[in-house]
VEXGUNU-659587 format. One record per residue (C-alpha): residue in three letters; z negated, y, x negated. Coordinates in steps of 0.1 Angstrom, whole numbers, plus 5000, padded with zeros to 4 digits. Example, Ala and Ser with C-alpha at 12.3 -4.5 7.8 and 13.67 -1.06 7.14 Angstrom:
REM residues 2
ALA492249554877;SER492949894863;
END
This chain:
REM residues 249
MET500449984997;ALA501350304975;ASP503350525002;ASP501950845006;LYS501950855037;MET499450515035;LYS497350715006;ASN496650955037;ARG495350745056;LYS492350785079;SER489150825063;ILE485550925066;LEU483451145050;VAL480051045039;THR477851415029;PRO473851255021;GLU472751615020;LEU473251655055;CYS472251365074;ILE468851365091;GLY468550985096;CYS468651045135;ARG471250715130;ALA473150865163;CYS476350685144;GLN474150335147;VAL473450385183;ALA477450455193;CYS478650155165;LYS476349945191;SER477150145221;TRP481250145215;ASN481949785203;GLN478649585223;LEU476949455198;PRO473349285208;GLY470149385192;ILE468749265164;LYS464849155161;THR463749305133;LYS460249375114;ASN458049615097;HIS458349575056;GLY457249935049;THR460550045054;TYR461750325076;GLN464950155071;ASN466349945106;PRO467549695102;PRO467049605067;ASP471249575062;LEU474149535073;ALA474449165093;SER477149025122;ALA475649325147;ALA475149575126;PHE478249735113;ASN477050085101;ILE473050155088;ILE471350435076;ARG469850405042;TYR467050555033;ASN466850615001;GLU463150724984;VAL464150934953;PRO461951124923;SER461651494932;LYS460051804913;GLU459852034944;ASN458251824974;PRO456851464972;VAL459151314989;ARG462751284990;TRP465051155013;LEU468651055009;PHE470150895039;VAL473550735033;SER475850585060;ARG476350185046;ARG479650055062;CYS482549935050;MET484050095023;HIS488450045040;CYS489750015000;GLU492950024994;ASP492949744971;ALA490449564994;GLY489449214979;CYS488749075009;MET492649085021;THR493148974987;ILE491448654987;CYS491748585030;PRO493648255029;THR494448335068;PRO497448555076;GLY496348825103;ALA492448715100;ILE492549025077;TYR494549345084;ARG495149655078;THR495549855111;PRO498150195108;GLU495450455106;GLY494350245069;ALA491250075086;VAL490549735068;ALA490149555102;THR489649195116;ASP490548925140;SER487848665148;SER489648455164;LYS492048375134;CYS489248395106;ILE488447955099;GLY485048095082;CYS485448035045;LYS483348365034;LEU485548355004;CYS485748745017;VAL482148755012;GLN482548664974;ALA485648914973;CYS484249224981;PRO481649414959;PHE480149644982;ASP477949324999;VAL480049425034;PRO481049165050;ARG479048925076;TYR479048595096;GLY477348555127;ASP476248265148;ASP480148175160;GLY481148105121;LYS483548385120;MET483048745094;SER482649085110;LYS482549465097;CYS483349795104;HIS486249875111;LEU486450235110;CYS486850265151;TYR490450175147;ASP490350125184;ARG489050525189;ILE490150745165;GLY488951045170;ASN485951015191;LYS482951035163;THR479651155166;CYS477851335142;PRO474751645149;THR474851775117;GLY478351625099;ALA477351495073;LEU480151225093;GLN483051355090;PHE486551175098;GLY490451325095;GLU493851295075;ARG491451155036;ASN493551385014;ASP491851715034;LEU488551555036;ILE489351474998;ALA490051884992;SER487451975013;ALA484351844997;GLN485851934965;LYS486452324973;ASP482952254984;GLY481452144951;PHE480351834952;LYS479751654918;THR481051354921;ILE483651254953;TYR482650854952;GLY486050664963;GLU488750874958;LYS489950634932;ASP488050324931;LEU489850044943;GLY492850224948;GLY491350514973;LEU488150344995;GLY488750485033;THR485150575030;VAL484450865005;TYR480951004995;ALA480451374990;PHE477851294962;LYS475551694948;GLU474251384917;GLU475051064902;PRO476450744928;LYS473350554913;LEU470350814930;TYR472150724967;GLY472650354959;MET475650314947;LEU477850074925;GLU478550344895;ASP482250124885;PRO483149904914;ARG485649614907;ILE486949304927;PRO485849034911;SER488148804882;THR488048494906;VAL489648684934;VAL491948784909;PHE492348414899;TRP493148374937;HIS495848614945;THR497348554910;TYR497748184910;LEU496347964940;LYS497148174966;PRO501148084960;LEU499847694973;SER498247705007;ALA502247815018;ILE503047425009;GLY500147245032;LEU497447065008;GLY498347224980;GLY496447504999;VAL493447325010;VAL493347204968;ALA493647604963;ALA491247704986;ALA488647434979;ALA488647574945;ILE488347884951;HIS485347824965;TYR483847594936;LEU484347874916;ALA482748174935;ILE480447984960;GLY479447714935;PRO478847304946;HIS478147224987;LYS474047154986;ASP472946985020;ASP470247315035;LYS467147045029;GLU463647155024;VAL461747054994;
END
């Protein structure tokens, strides 16, 4: 996806310093996608749920960071699918159409085609894909079916043309535009005033070498029947390891 049209695809710009942690985006996501509630426990943090899940496509991560001015400094960081241009999950998926790109540039999923191999979990450097009780993968799809209907009371989440969002963040003087060039350019871009690690983000996200090996050498075999099964088994072993029975020790 190297043409200019897709490089200027629809994107979300996240500005943590503007986020107040209201989680309206979480509620909107739940409501639109009709996702069930998740039973959680208090583990000494305001963050809830604790992580992404098959029924939680986006969450607000509560980062408590050092501060000289205030006793407590919070950075609220929206965590969701990054919609990479060079998407490892799409590269490694052995089933055509199970993970695909929408005309708006989002990386979406078709659960009816997912075979539950979980290779996408190993391929994603941001630990986004989740599997539910049905054995199917689910994640944020940028709400491609309601493009333009976004909600955020403070402007911490802005939606629009990717190039325009990046230009706006640069004009505002942000130190780091996270995702501008990472993995070919992310669809979820962050405007950071400080280093990415302070916000809990990877400094240099990369697709695992096993995914490159799969795409280069093994995936072509998927077109010849049994060869595809052998190829999938091989990459599953490389990425996840041998099968182990779930038994208590």
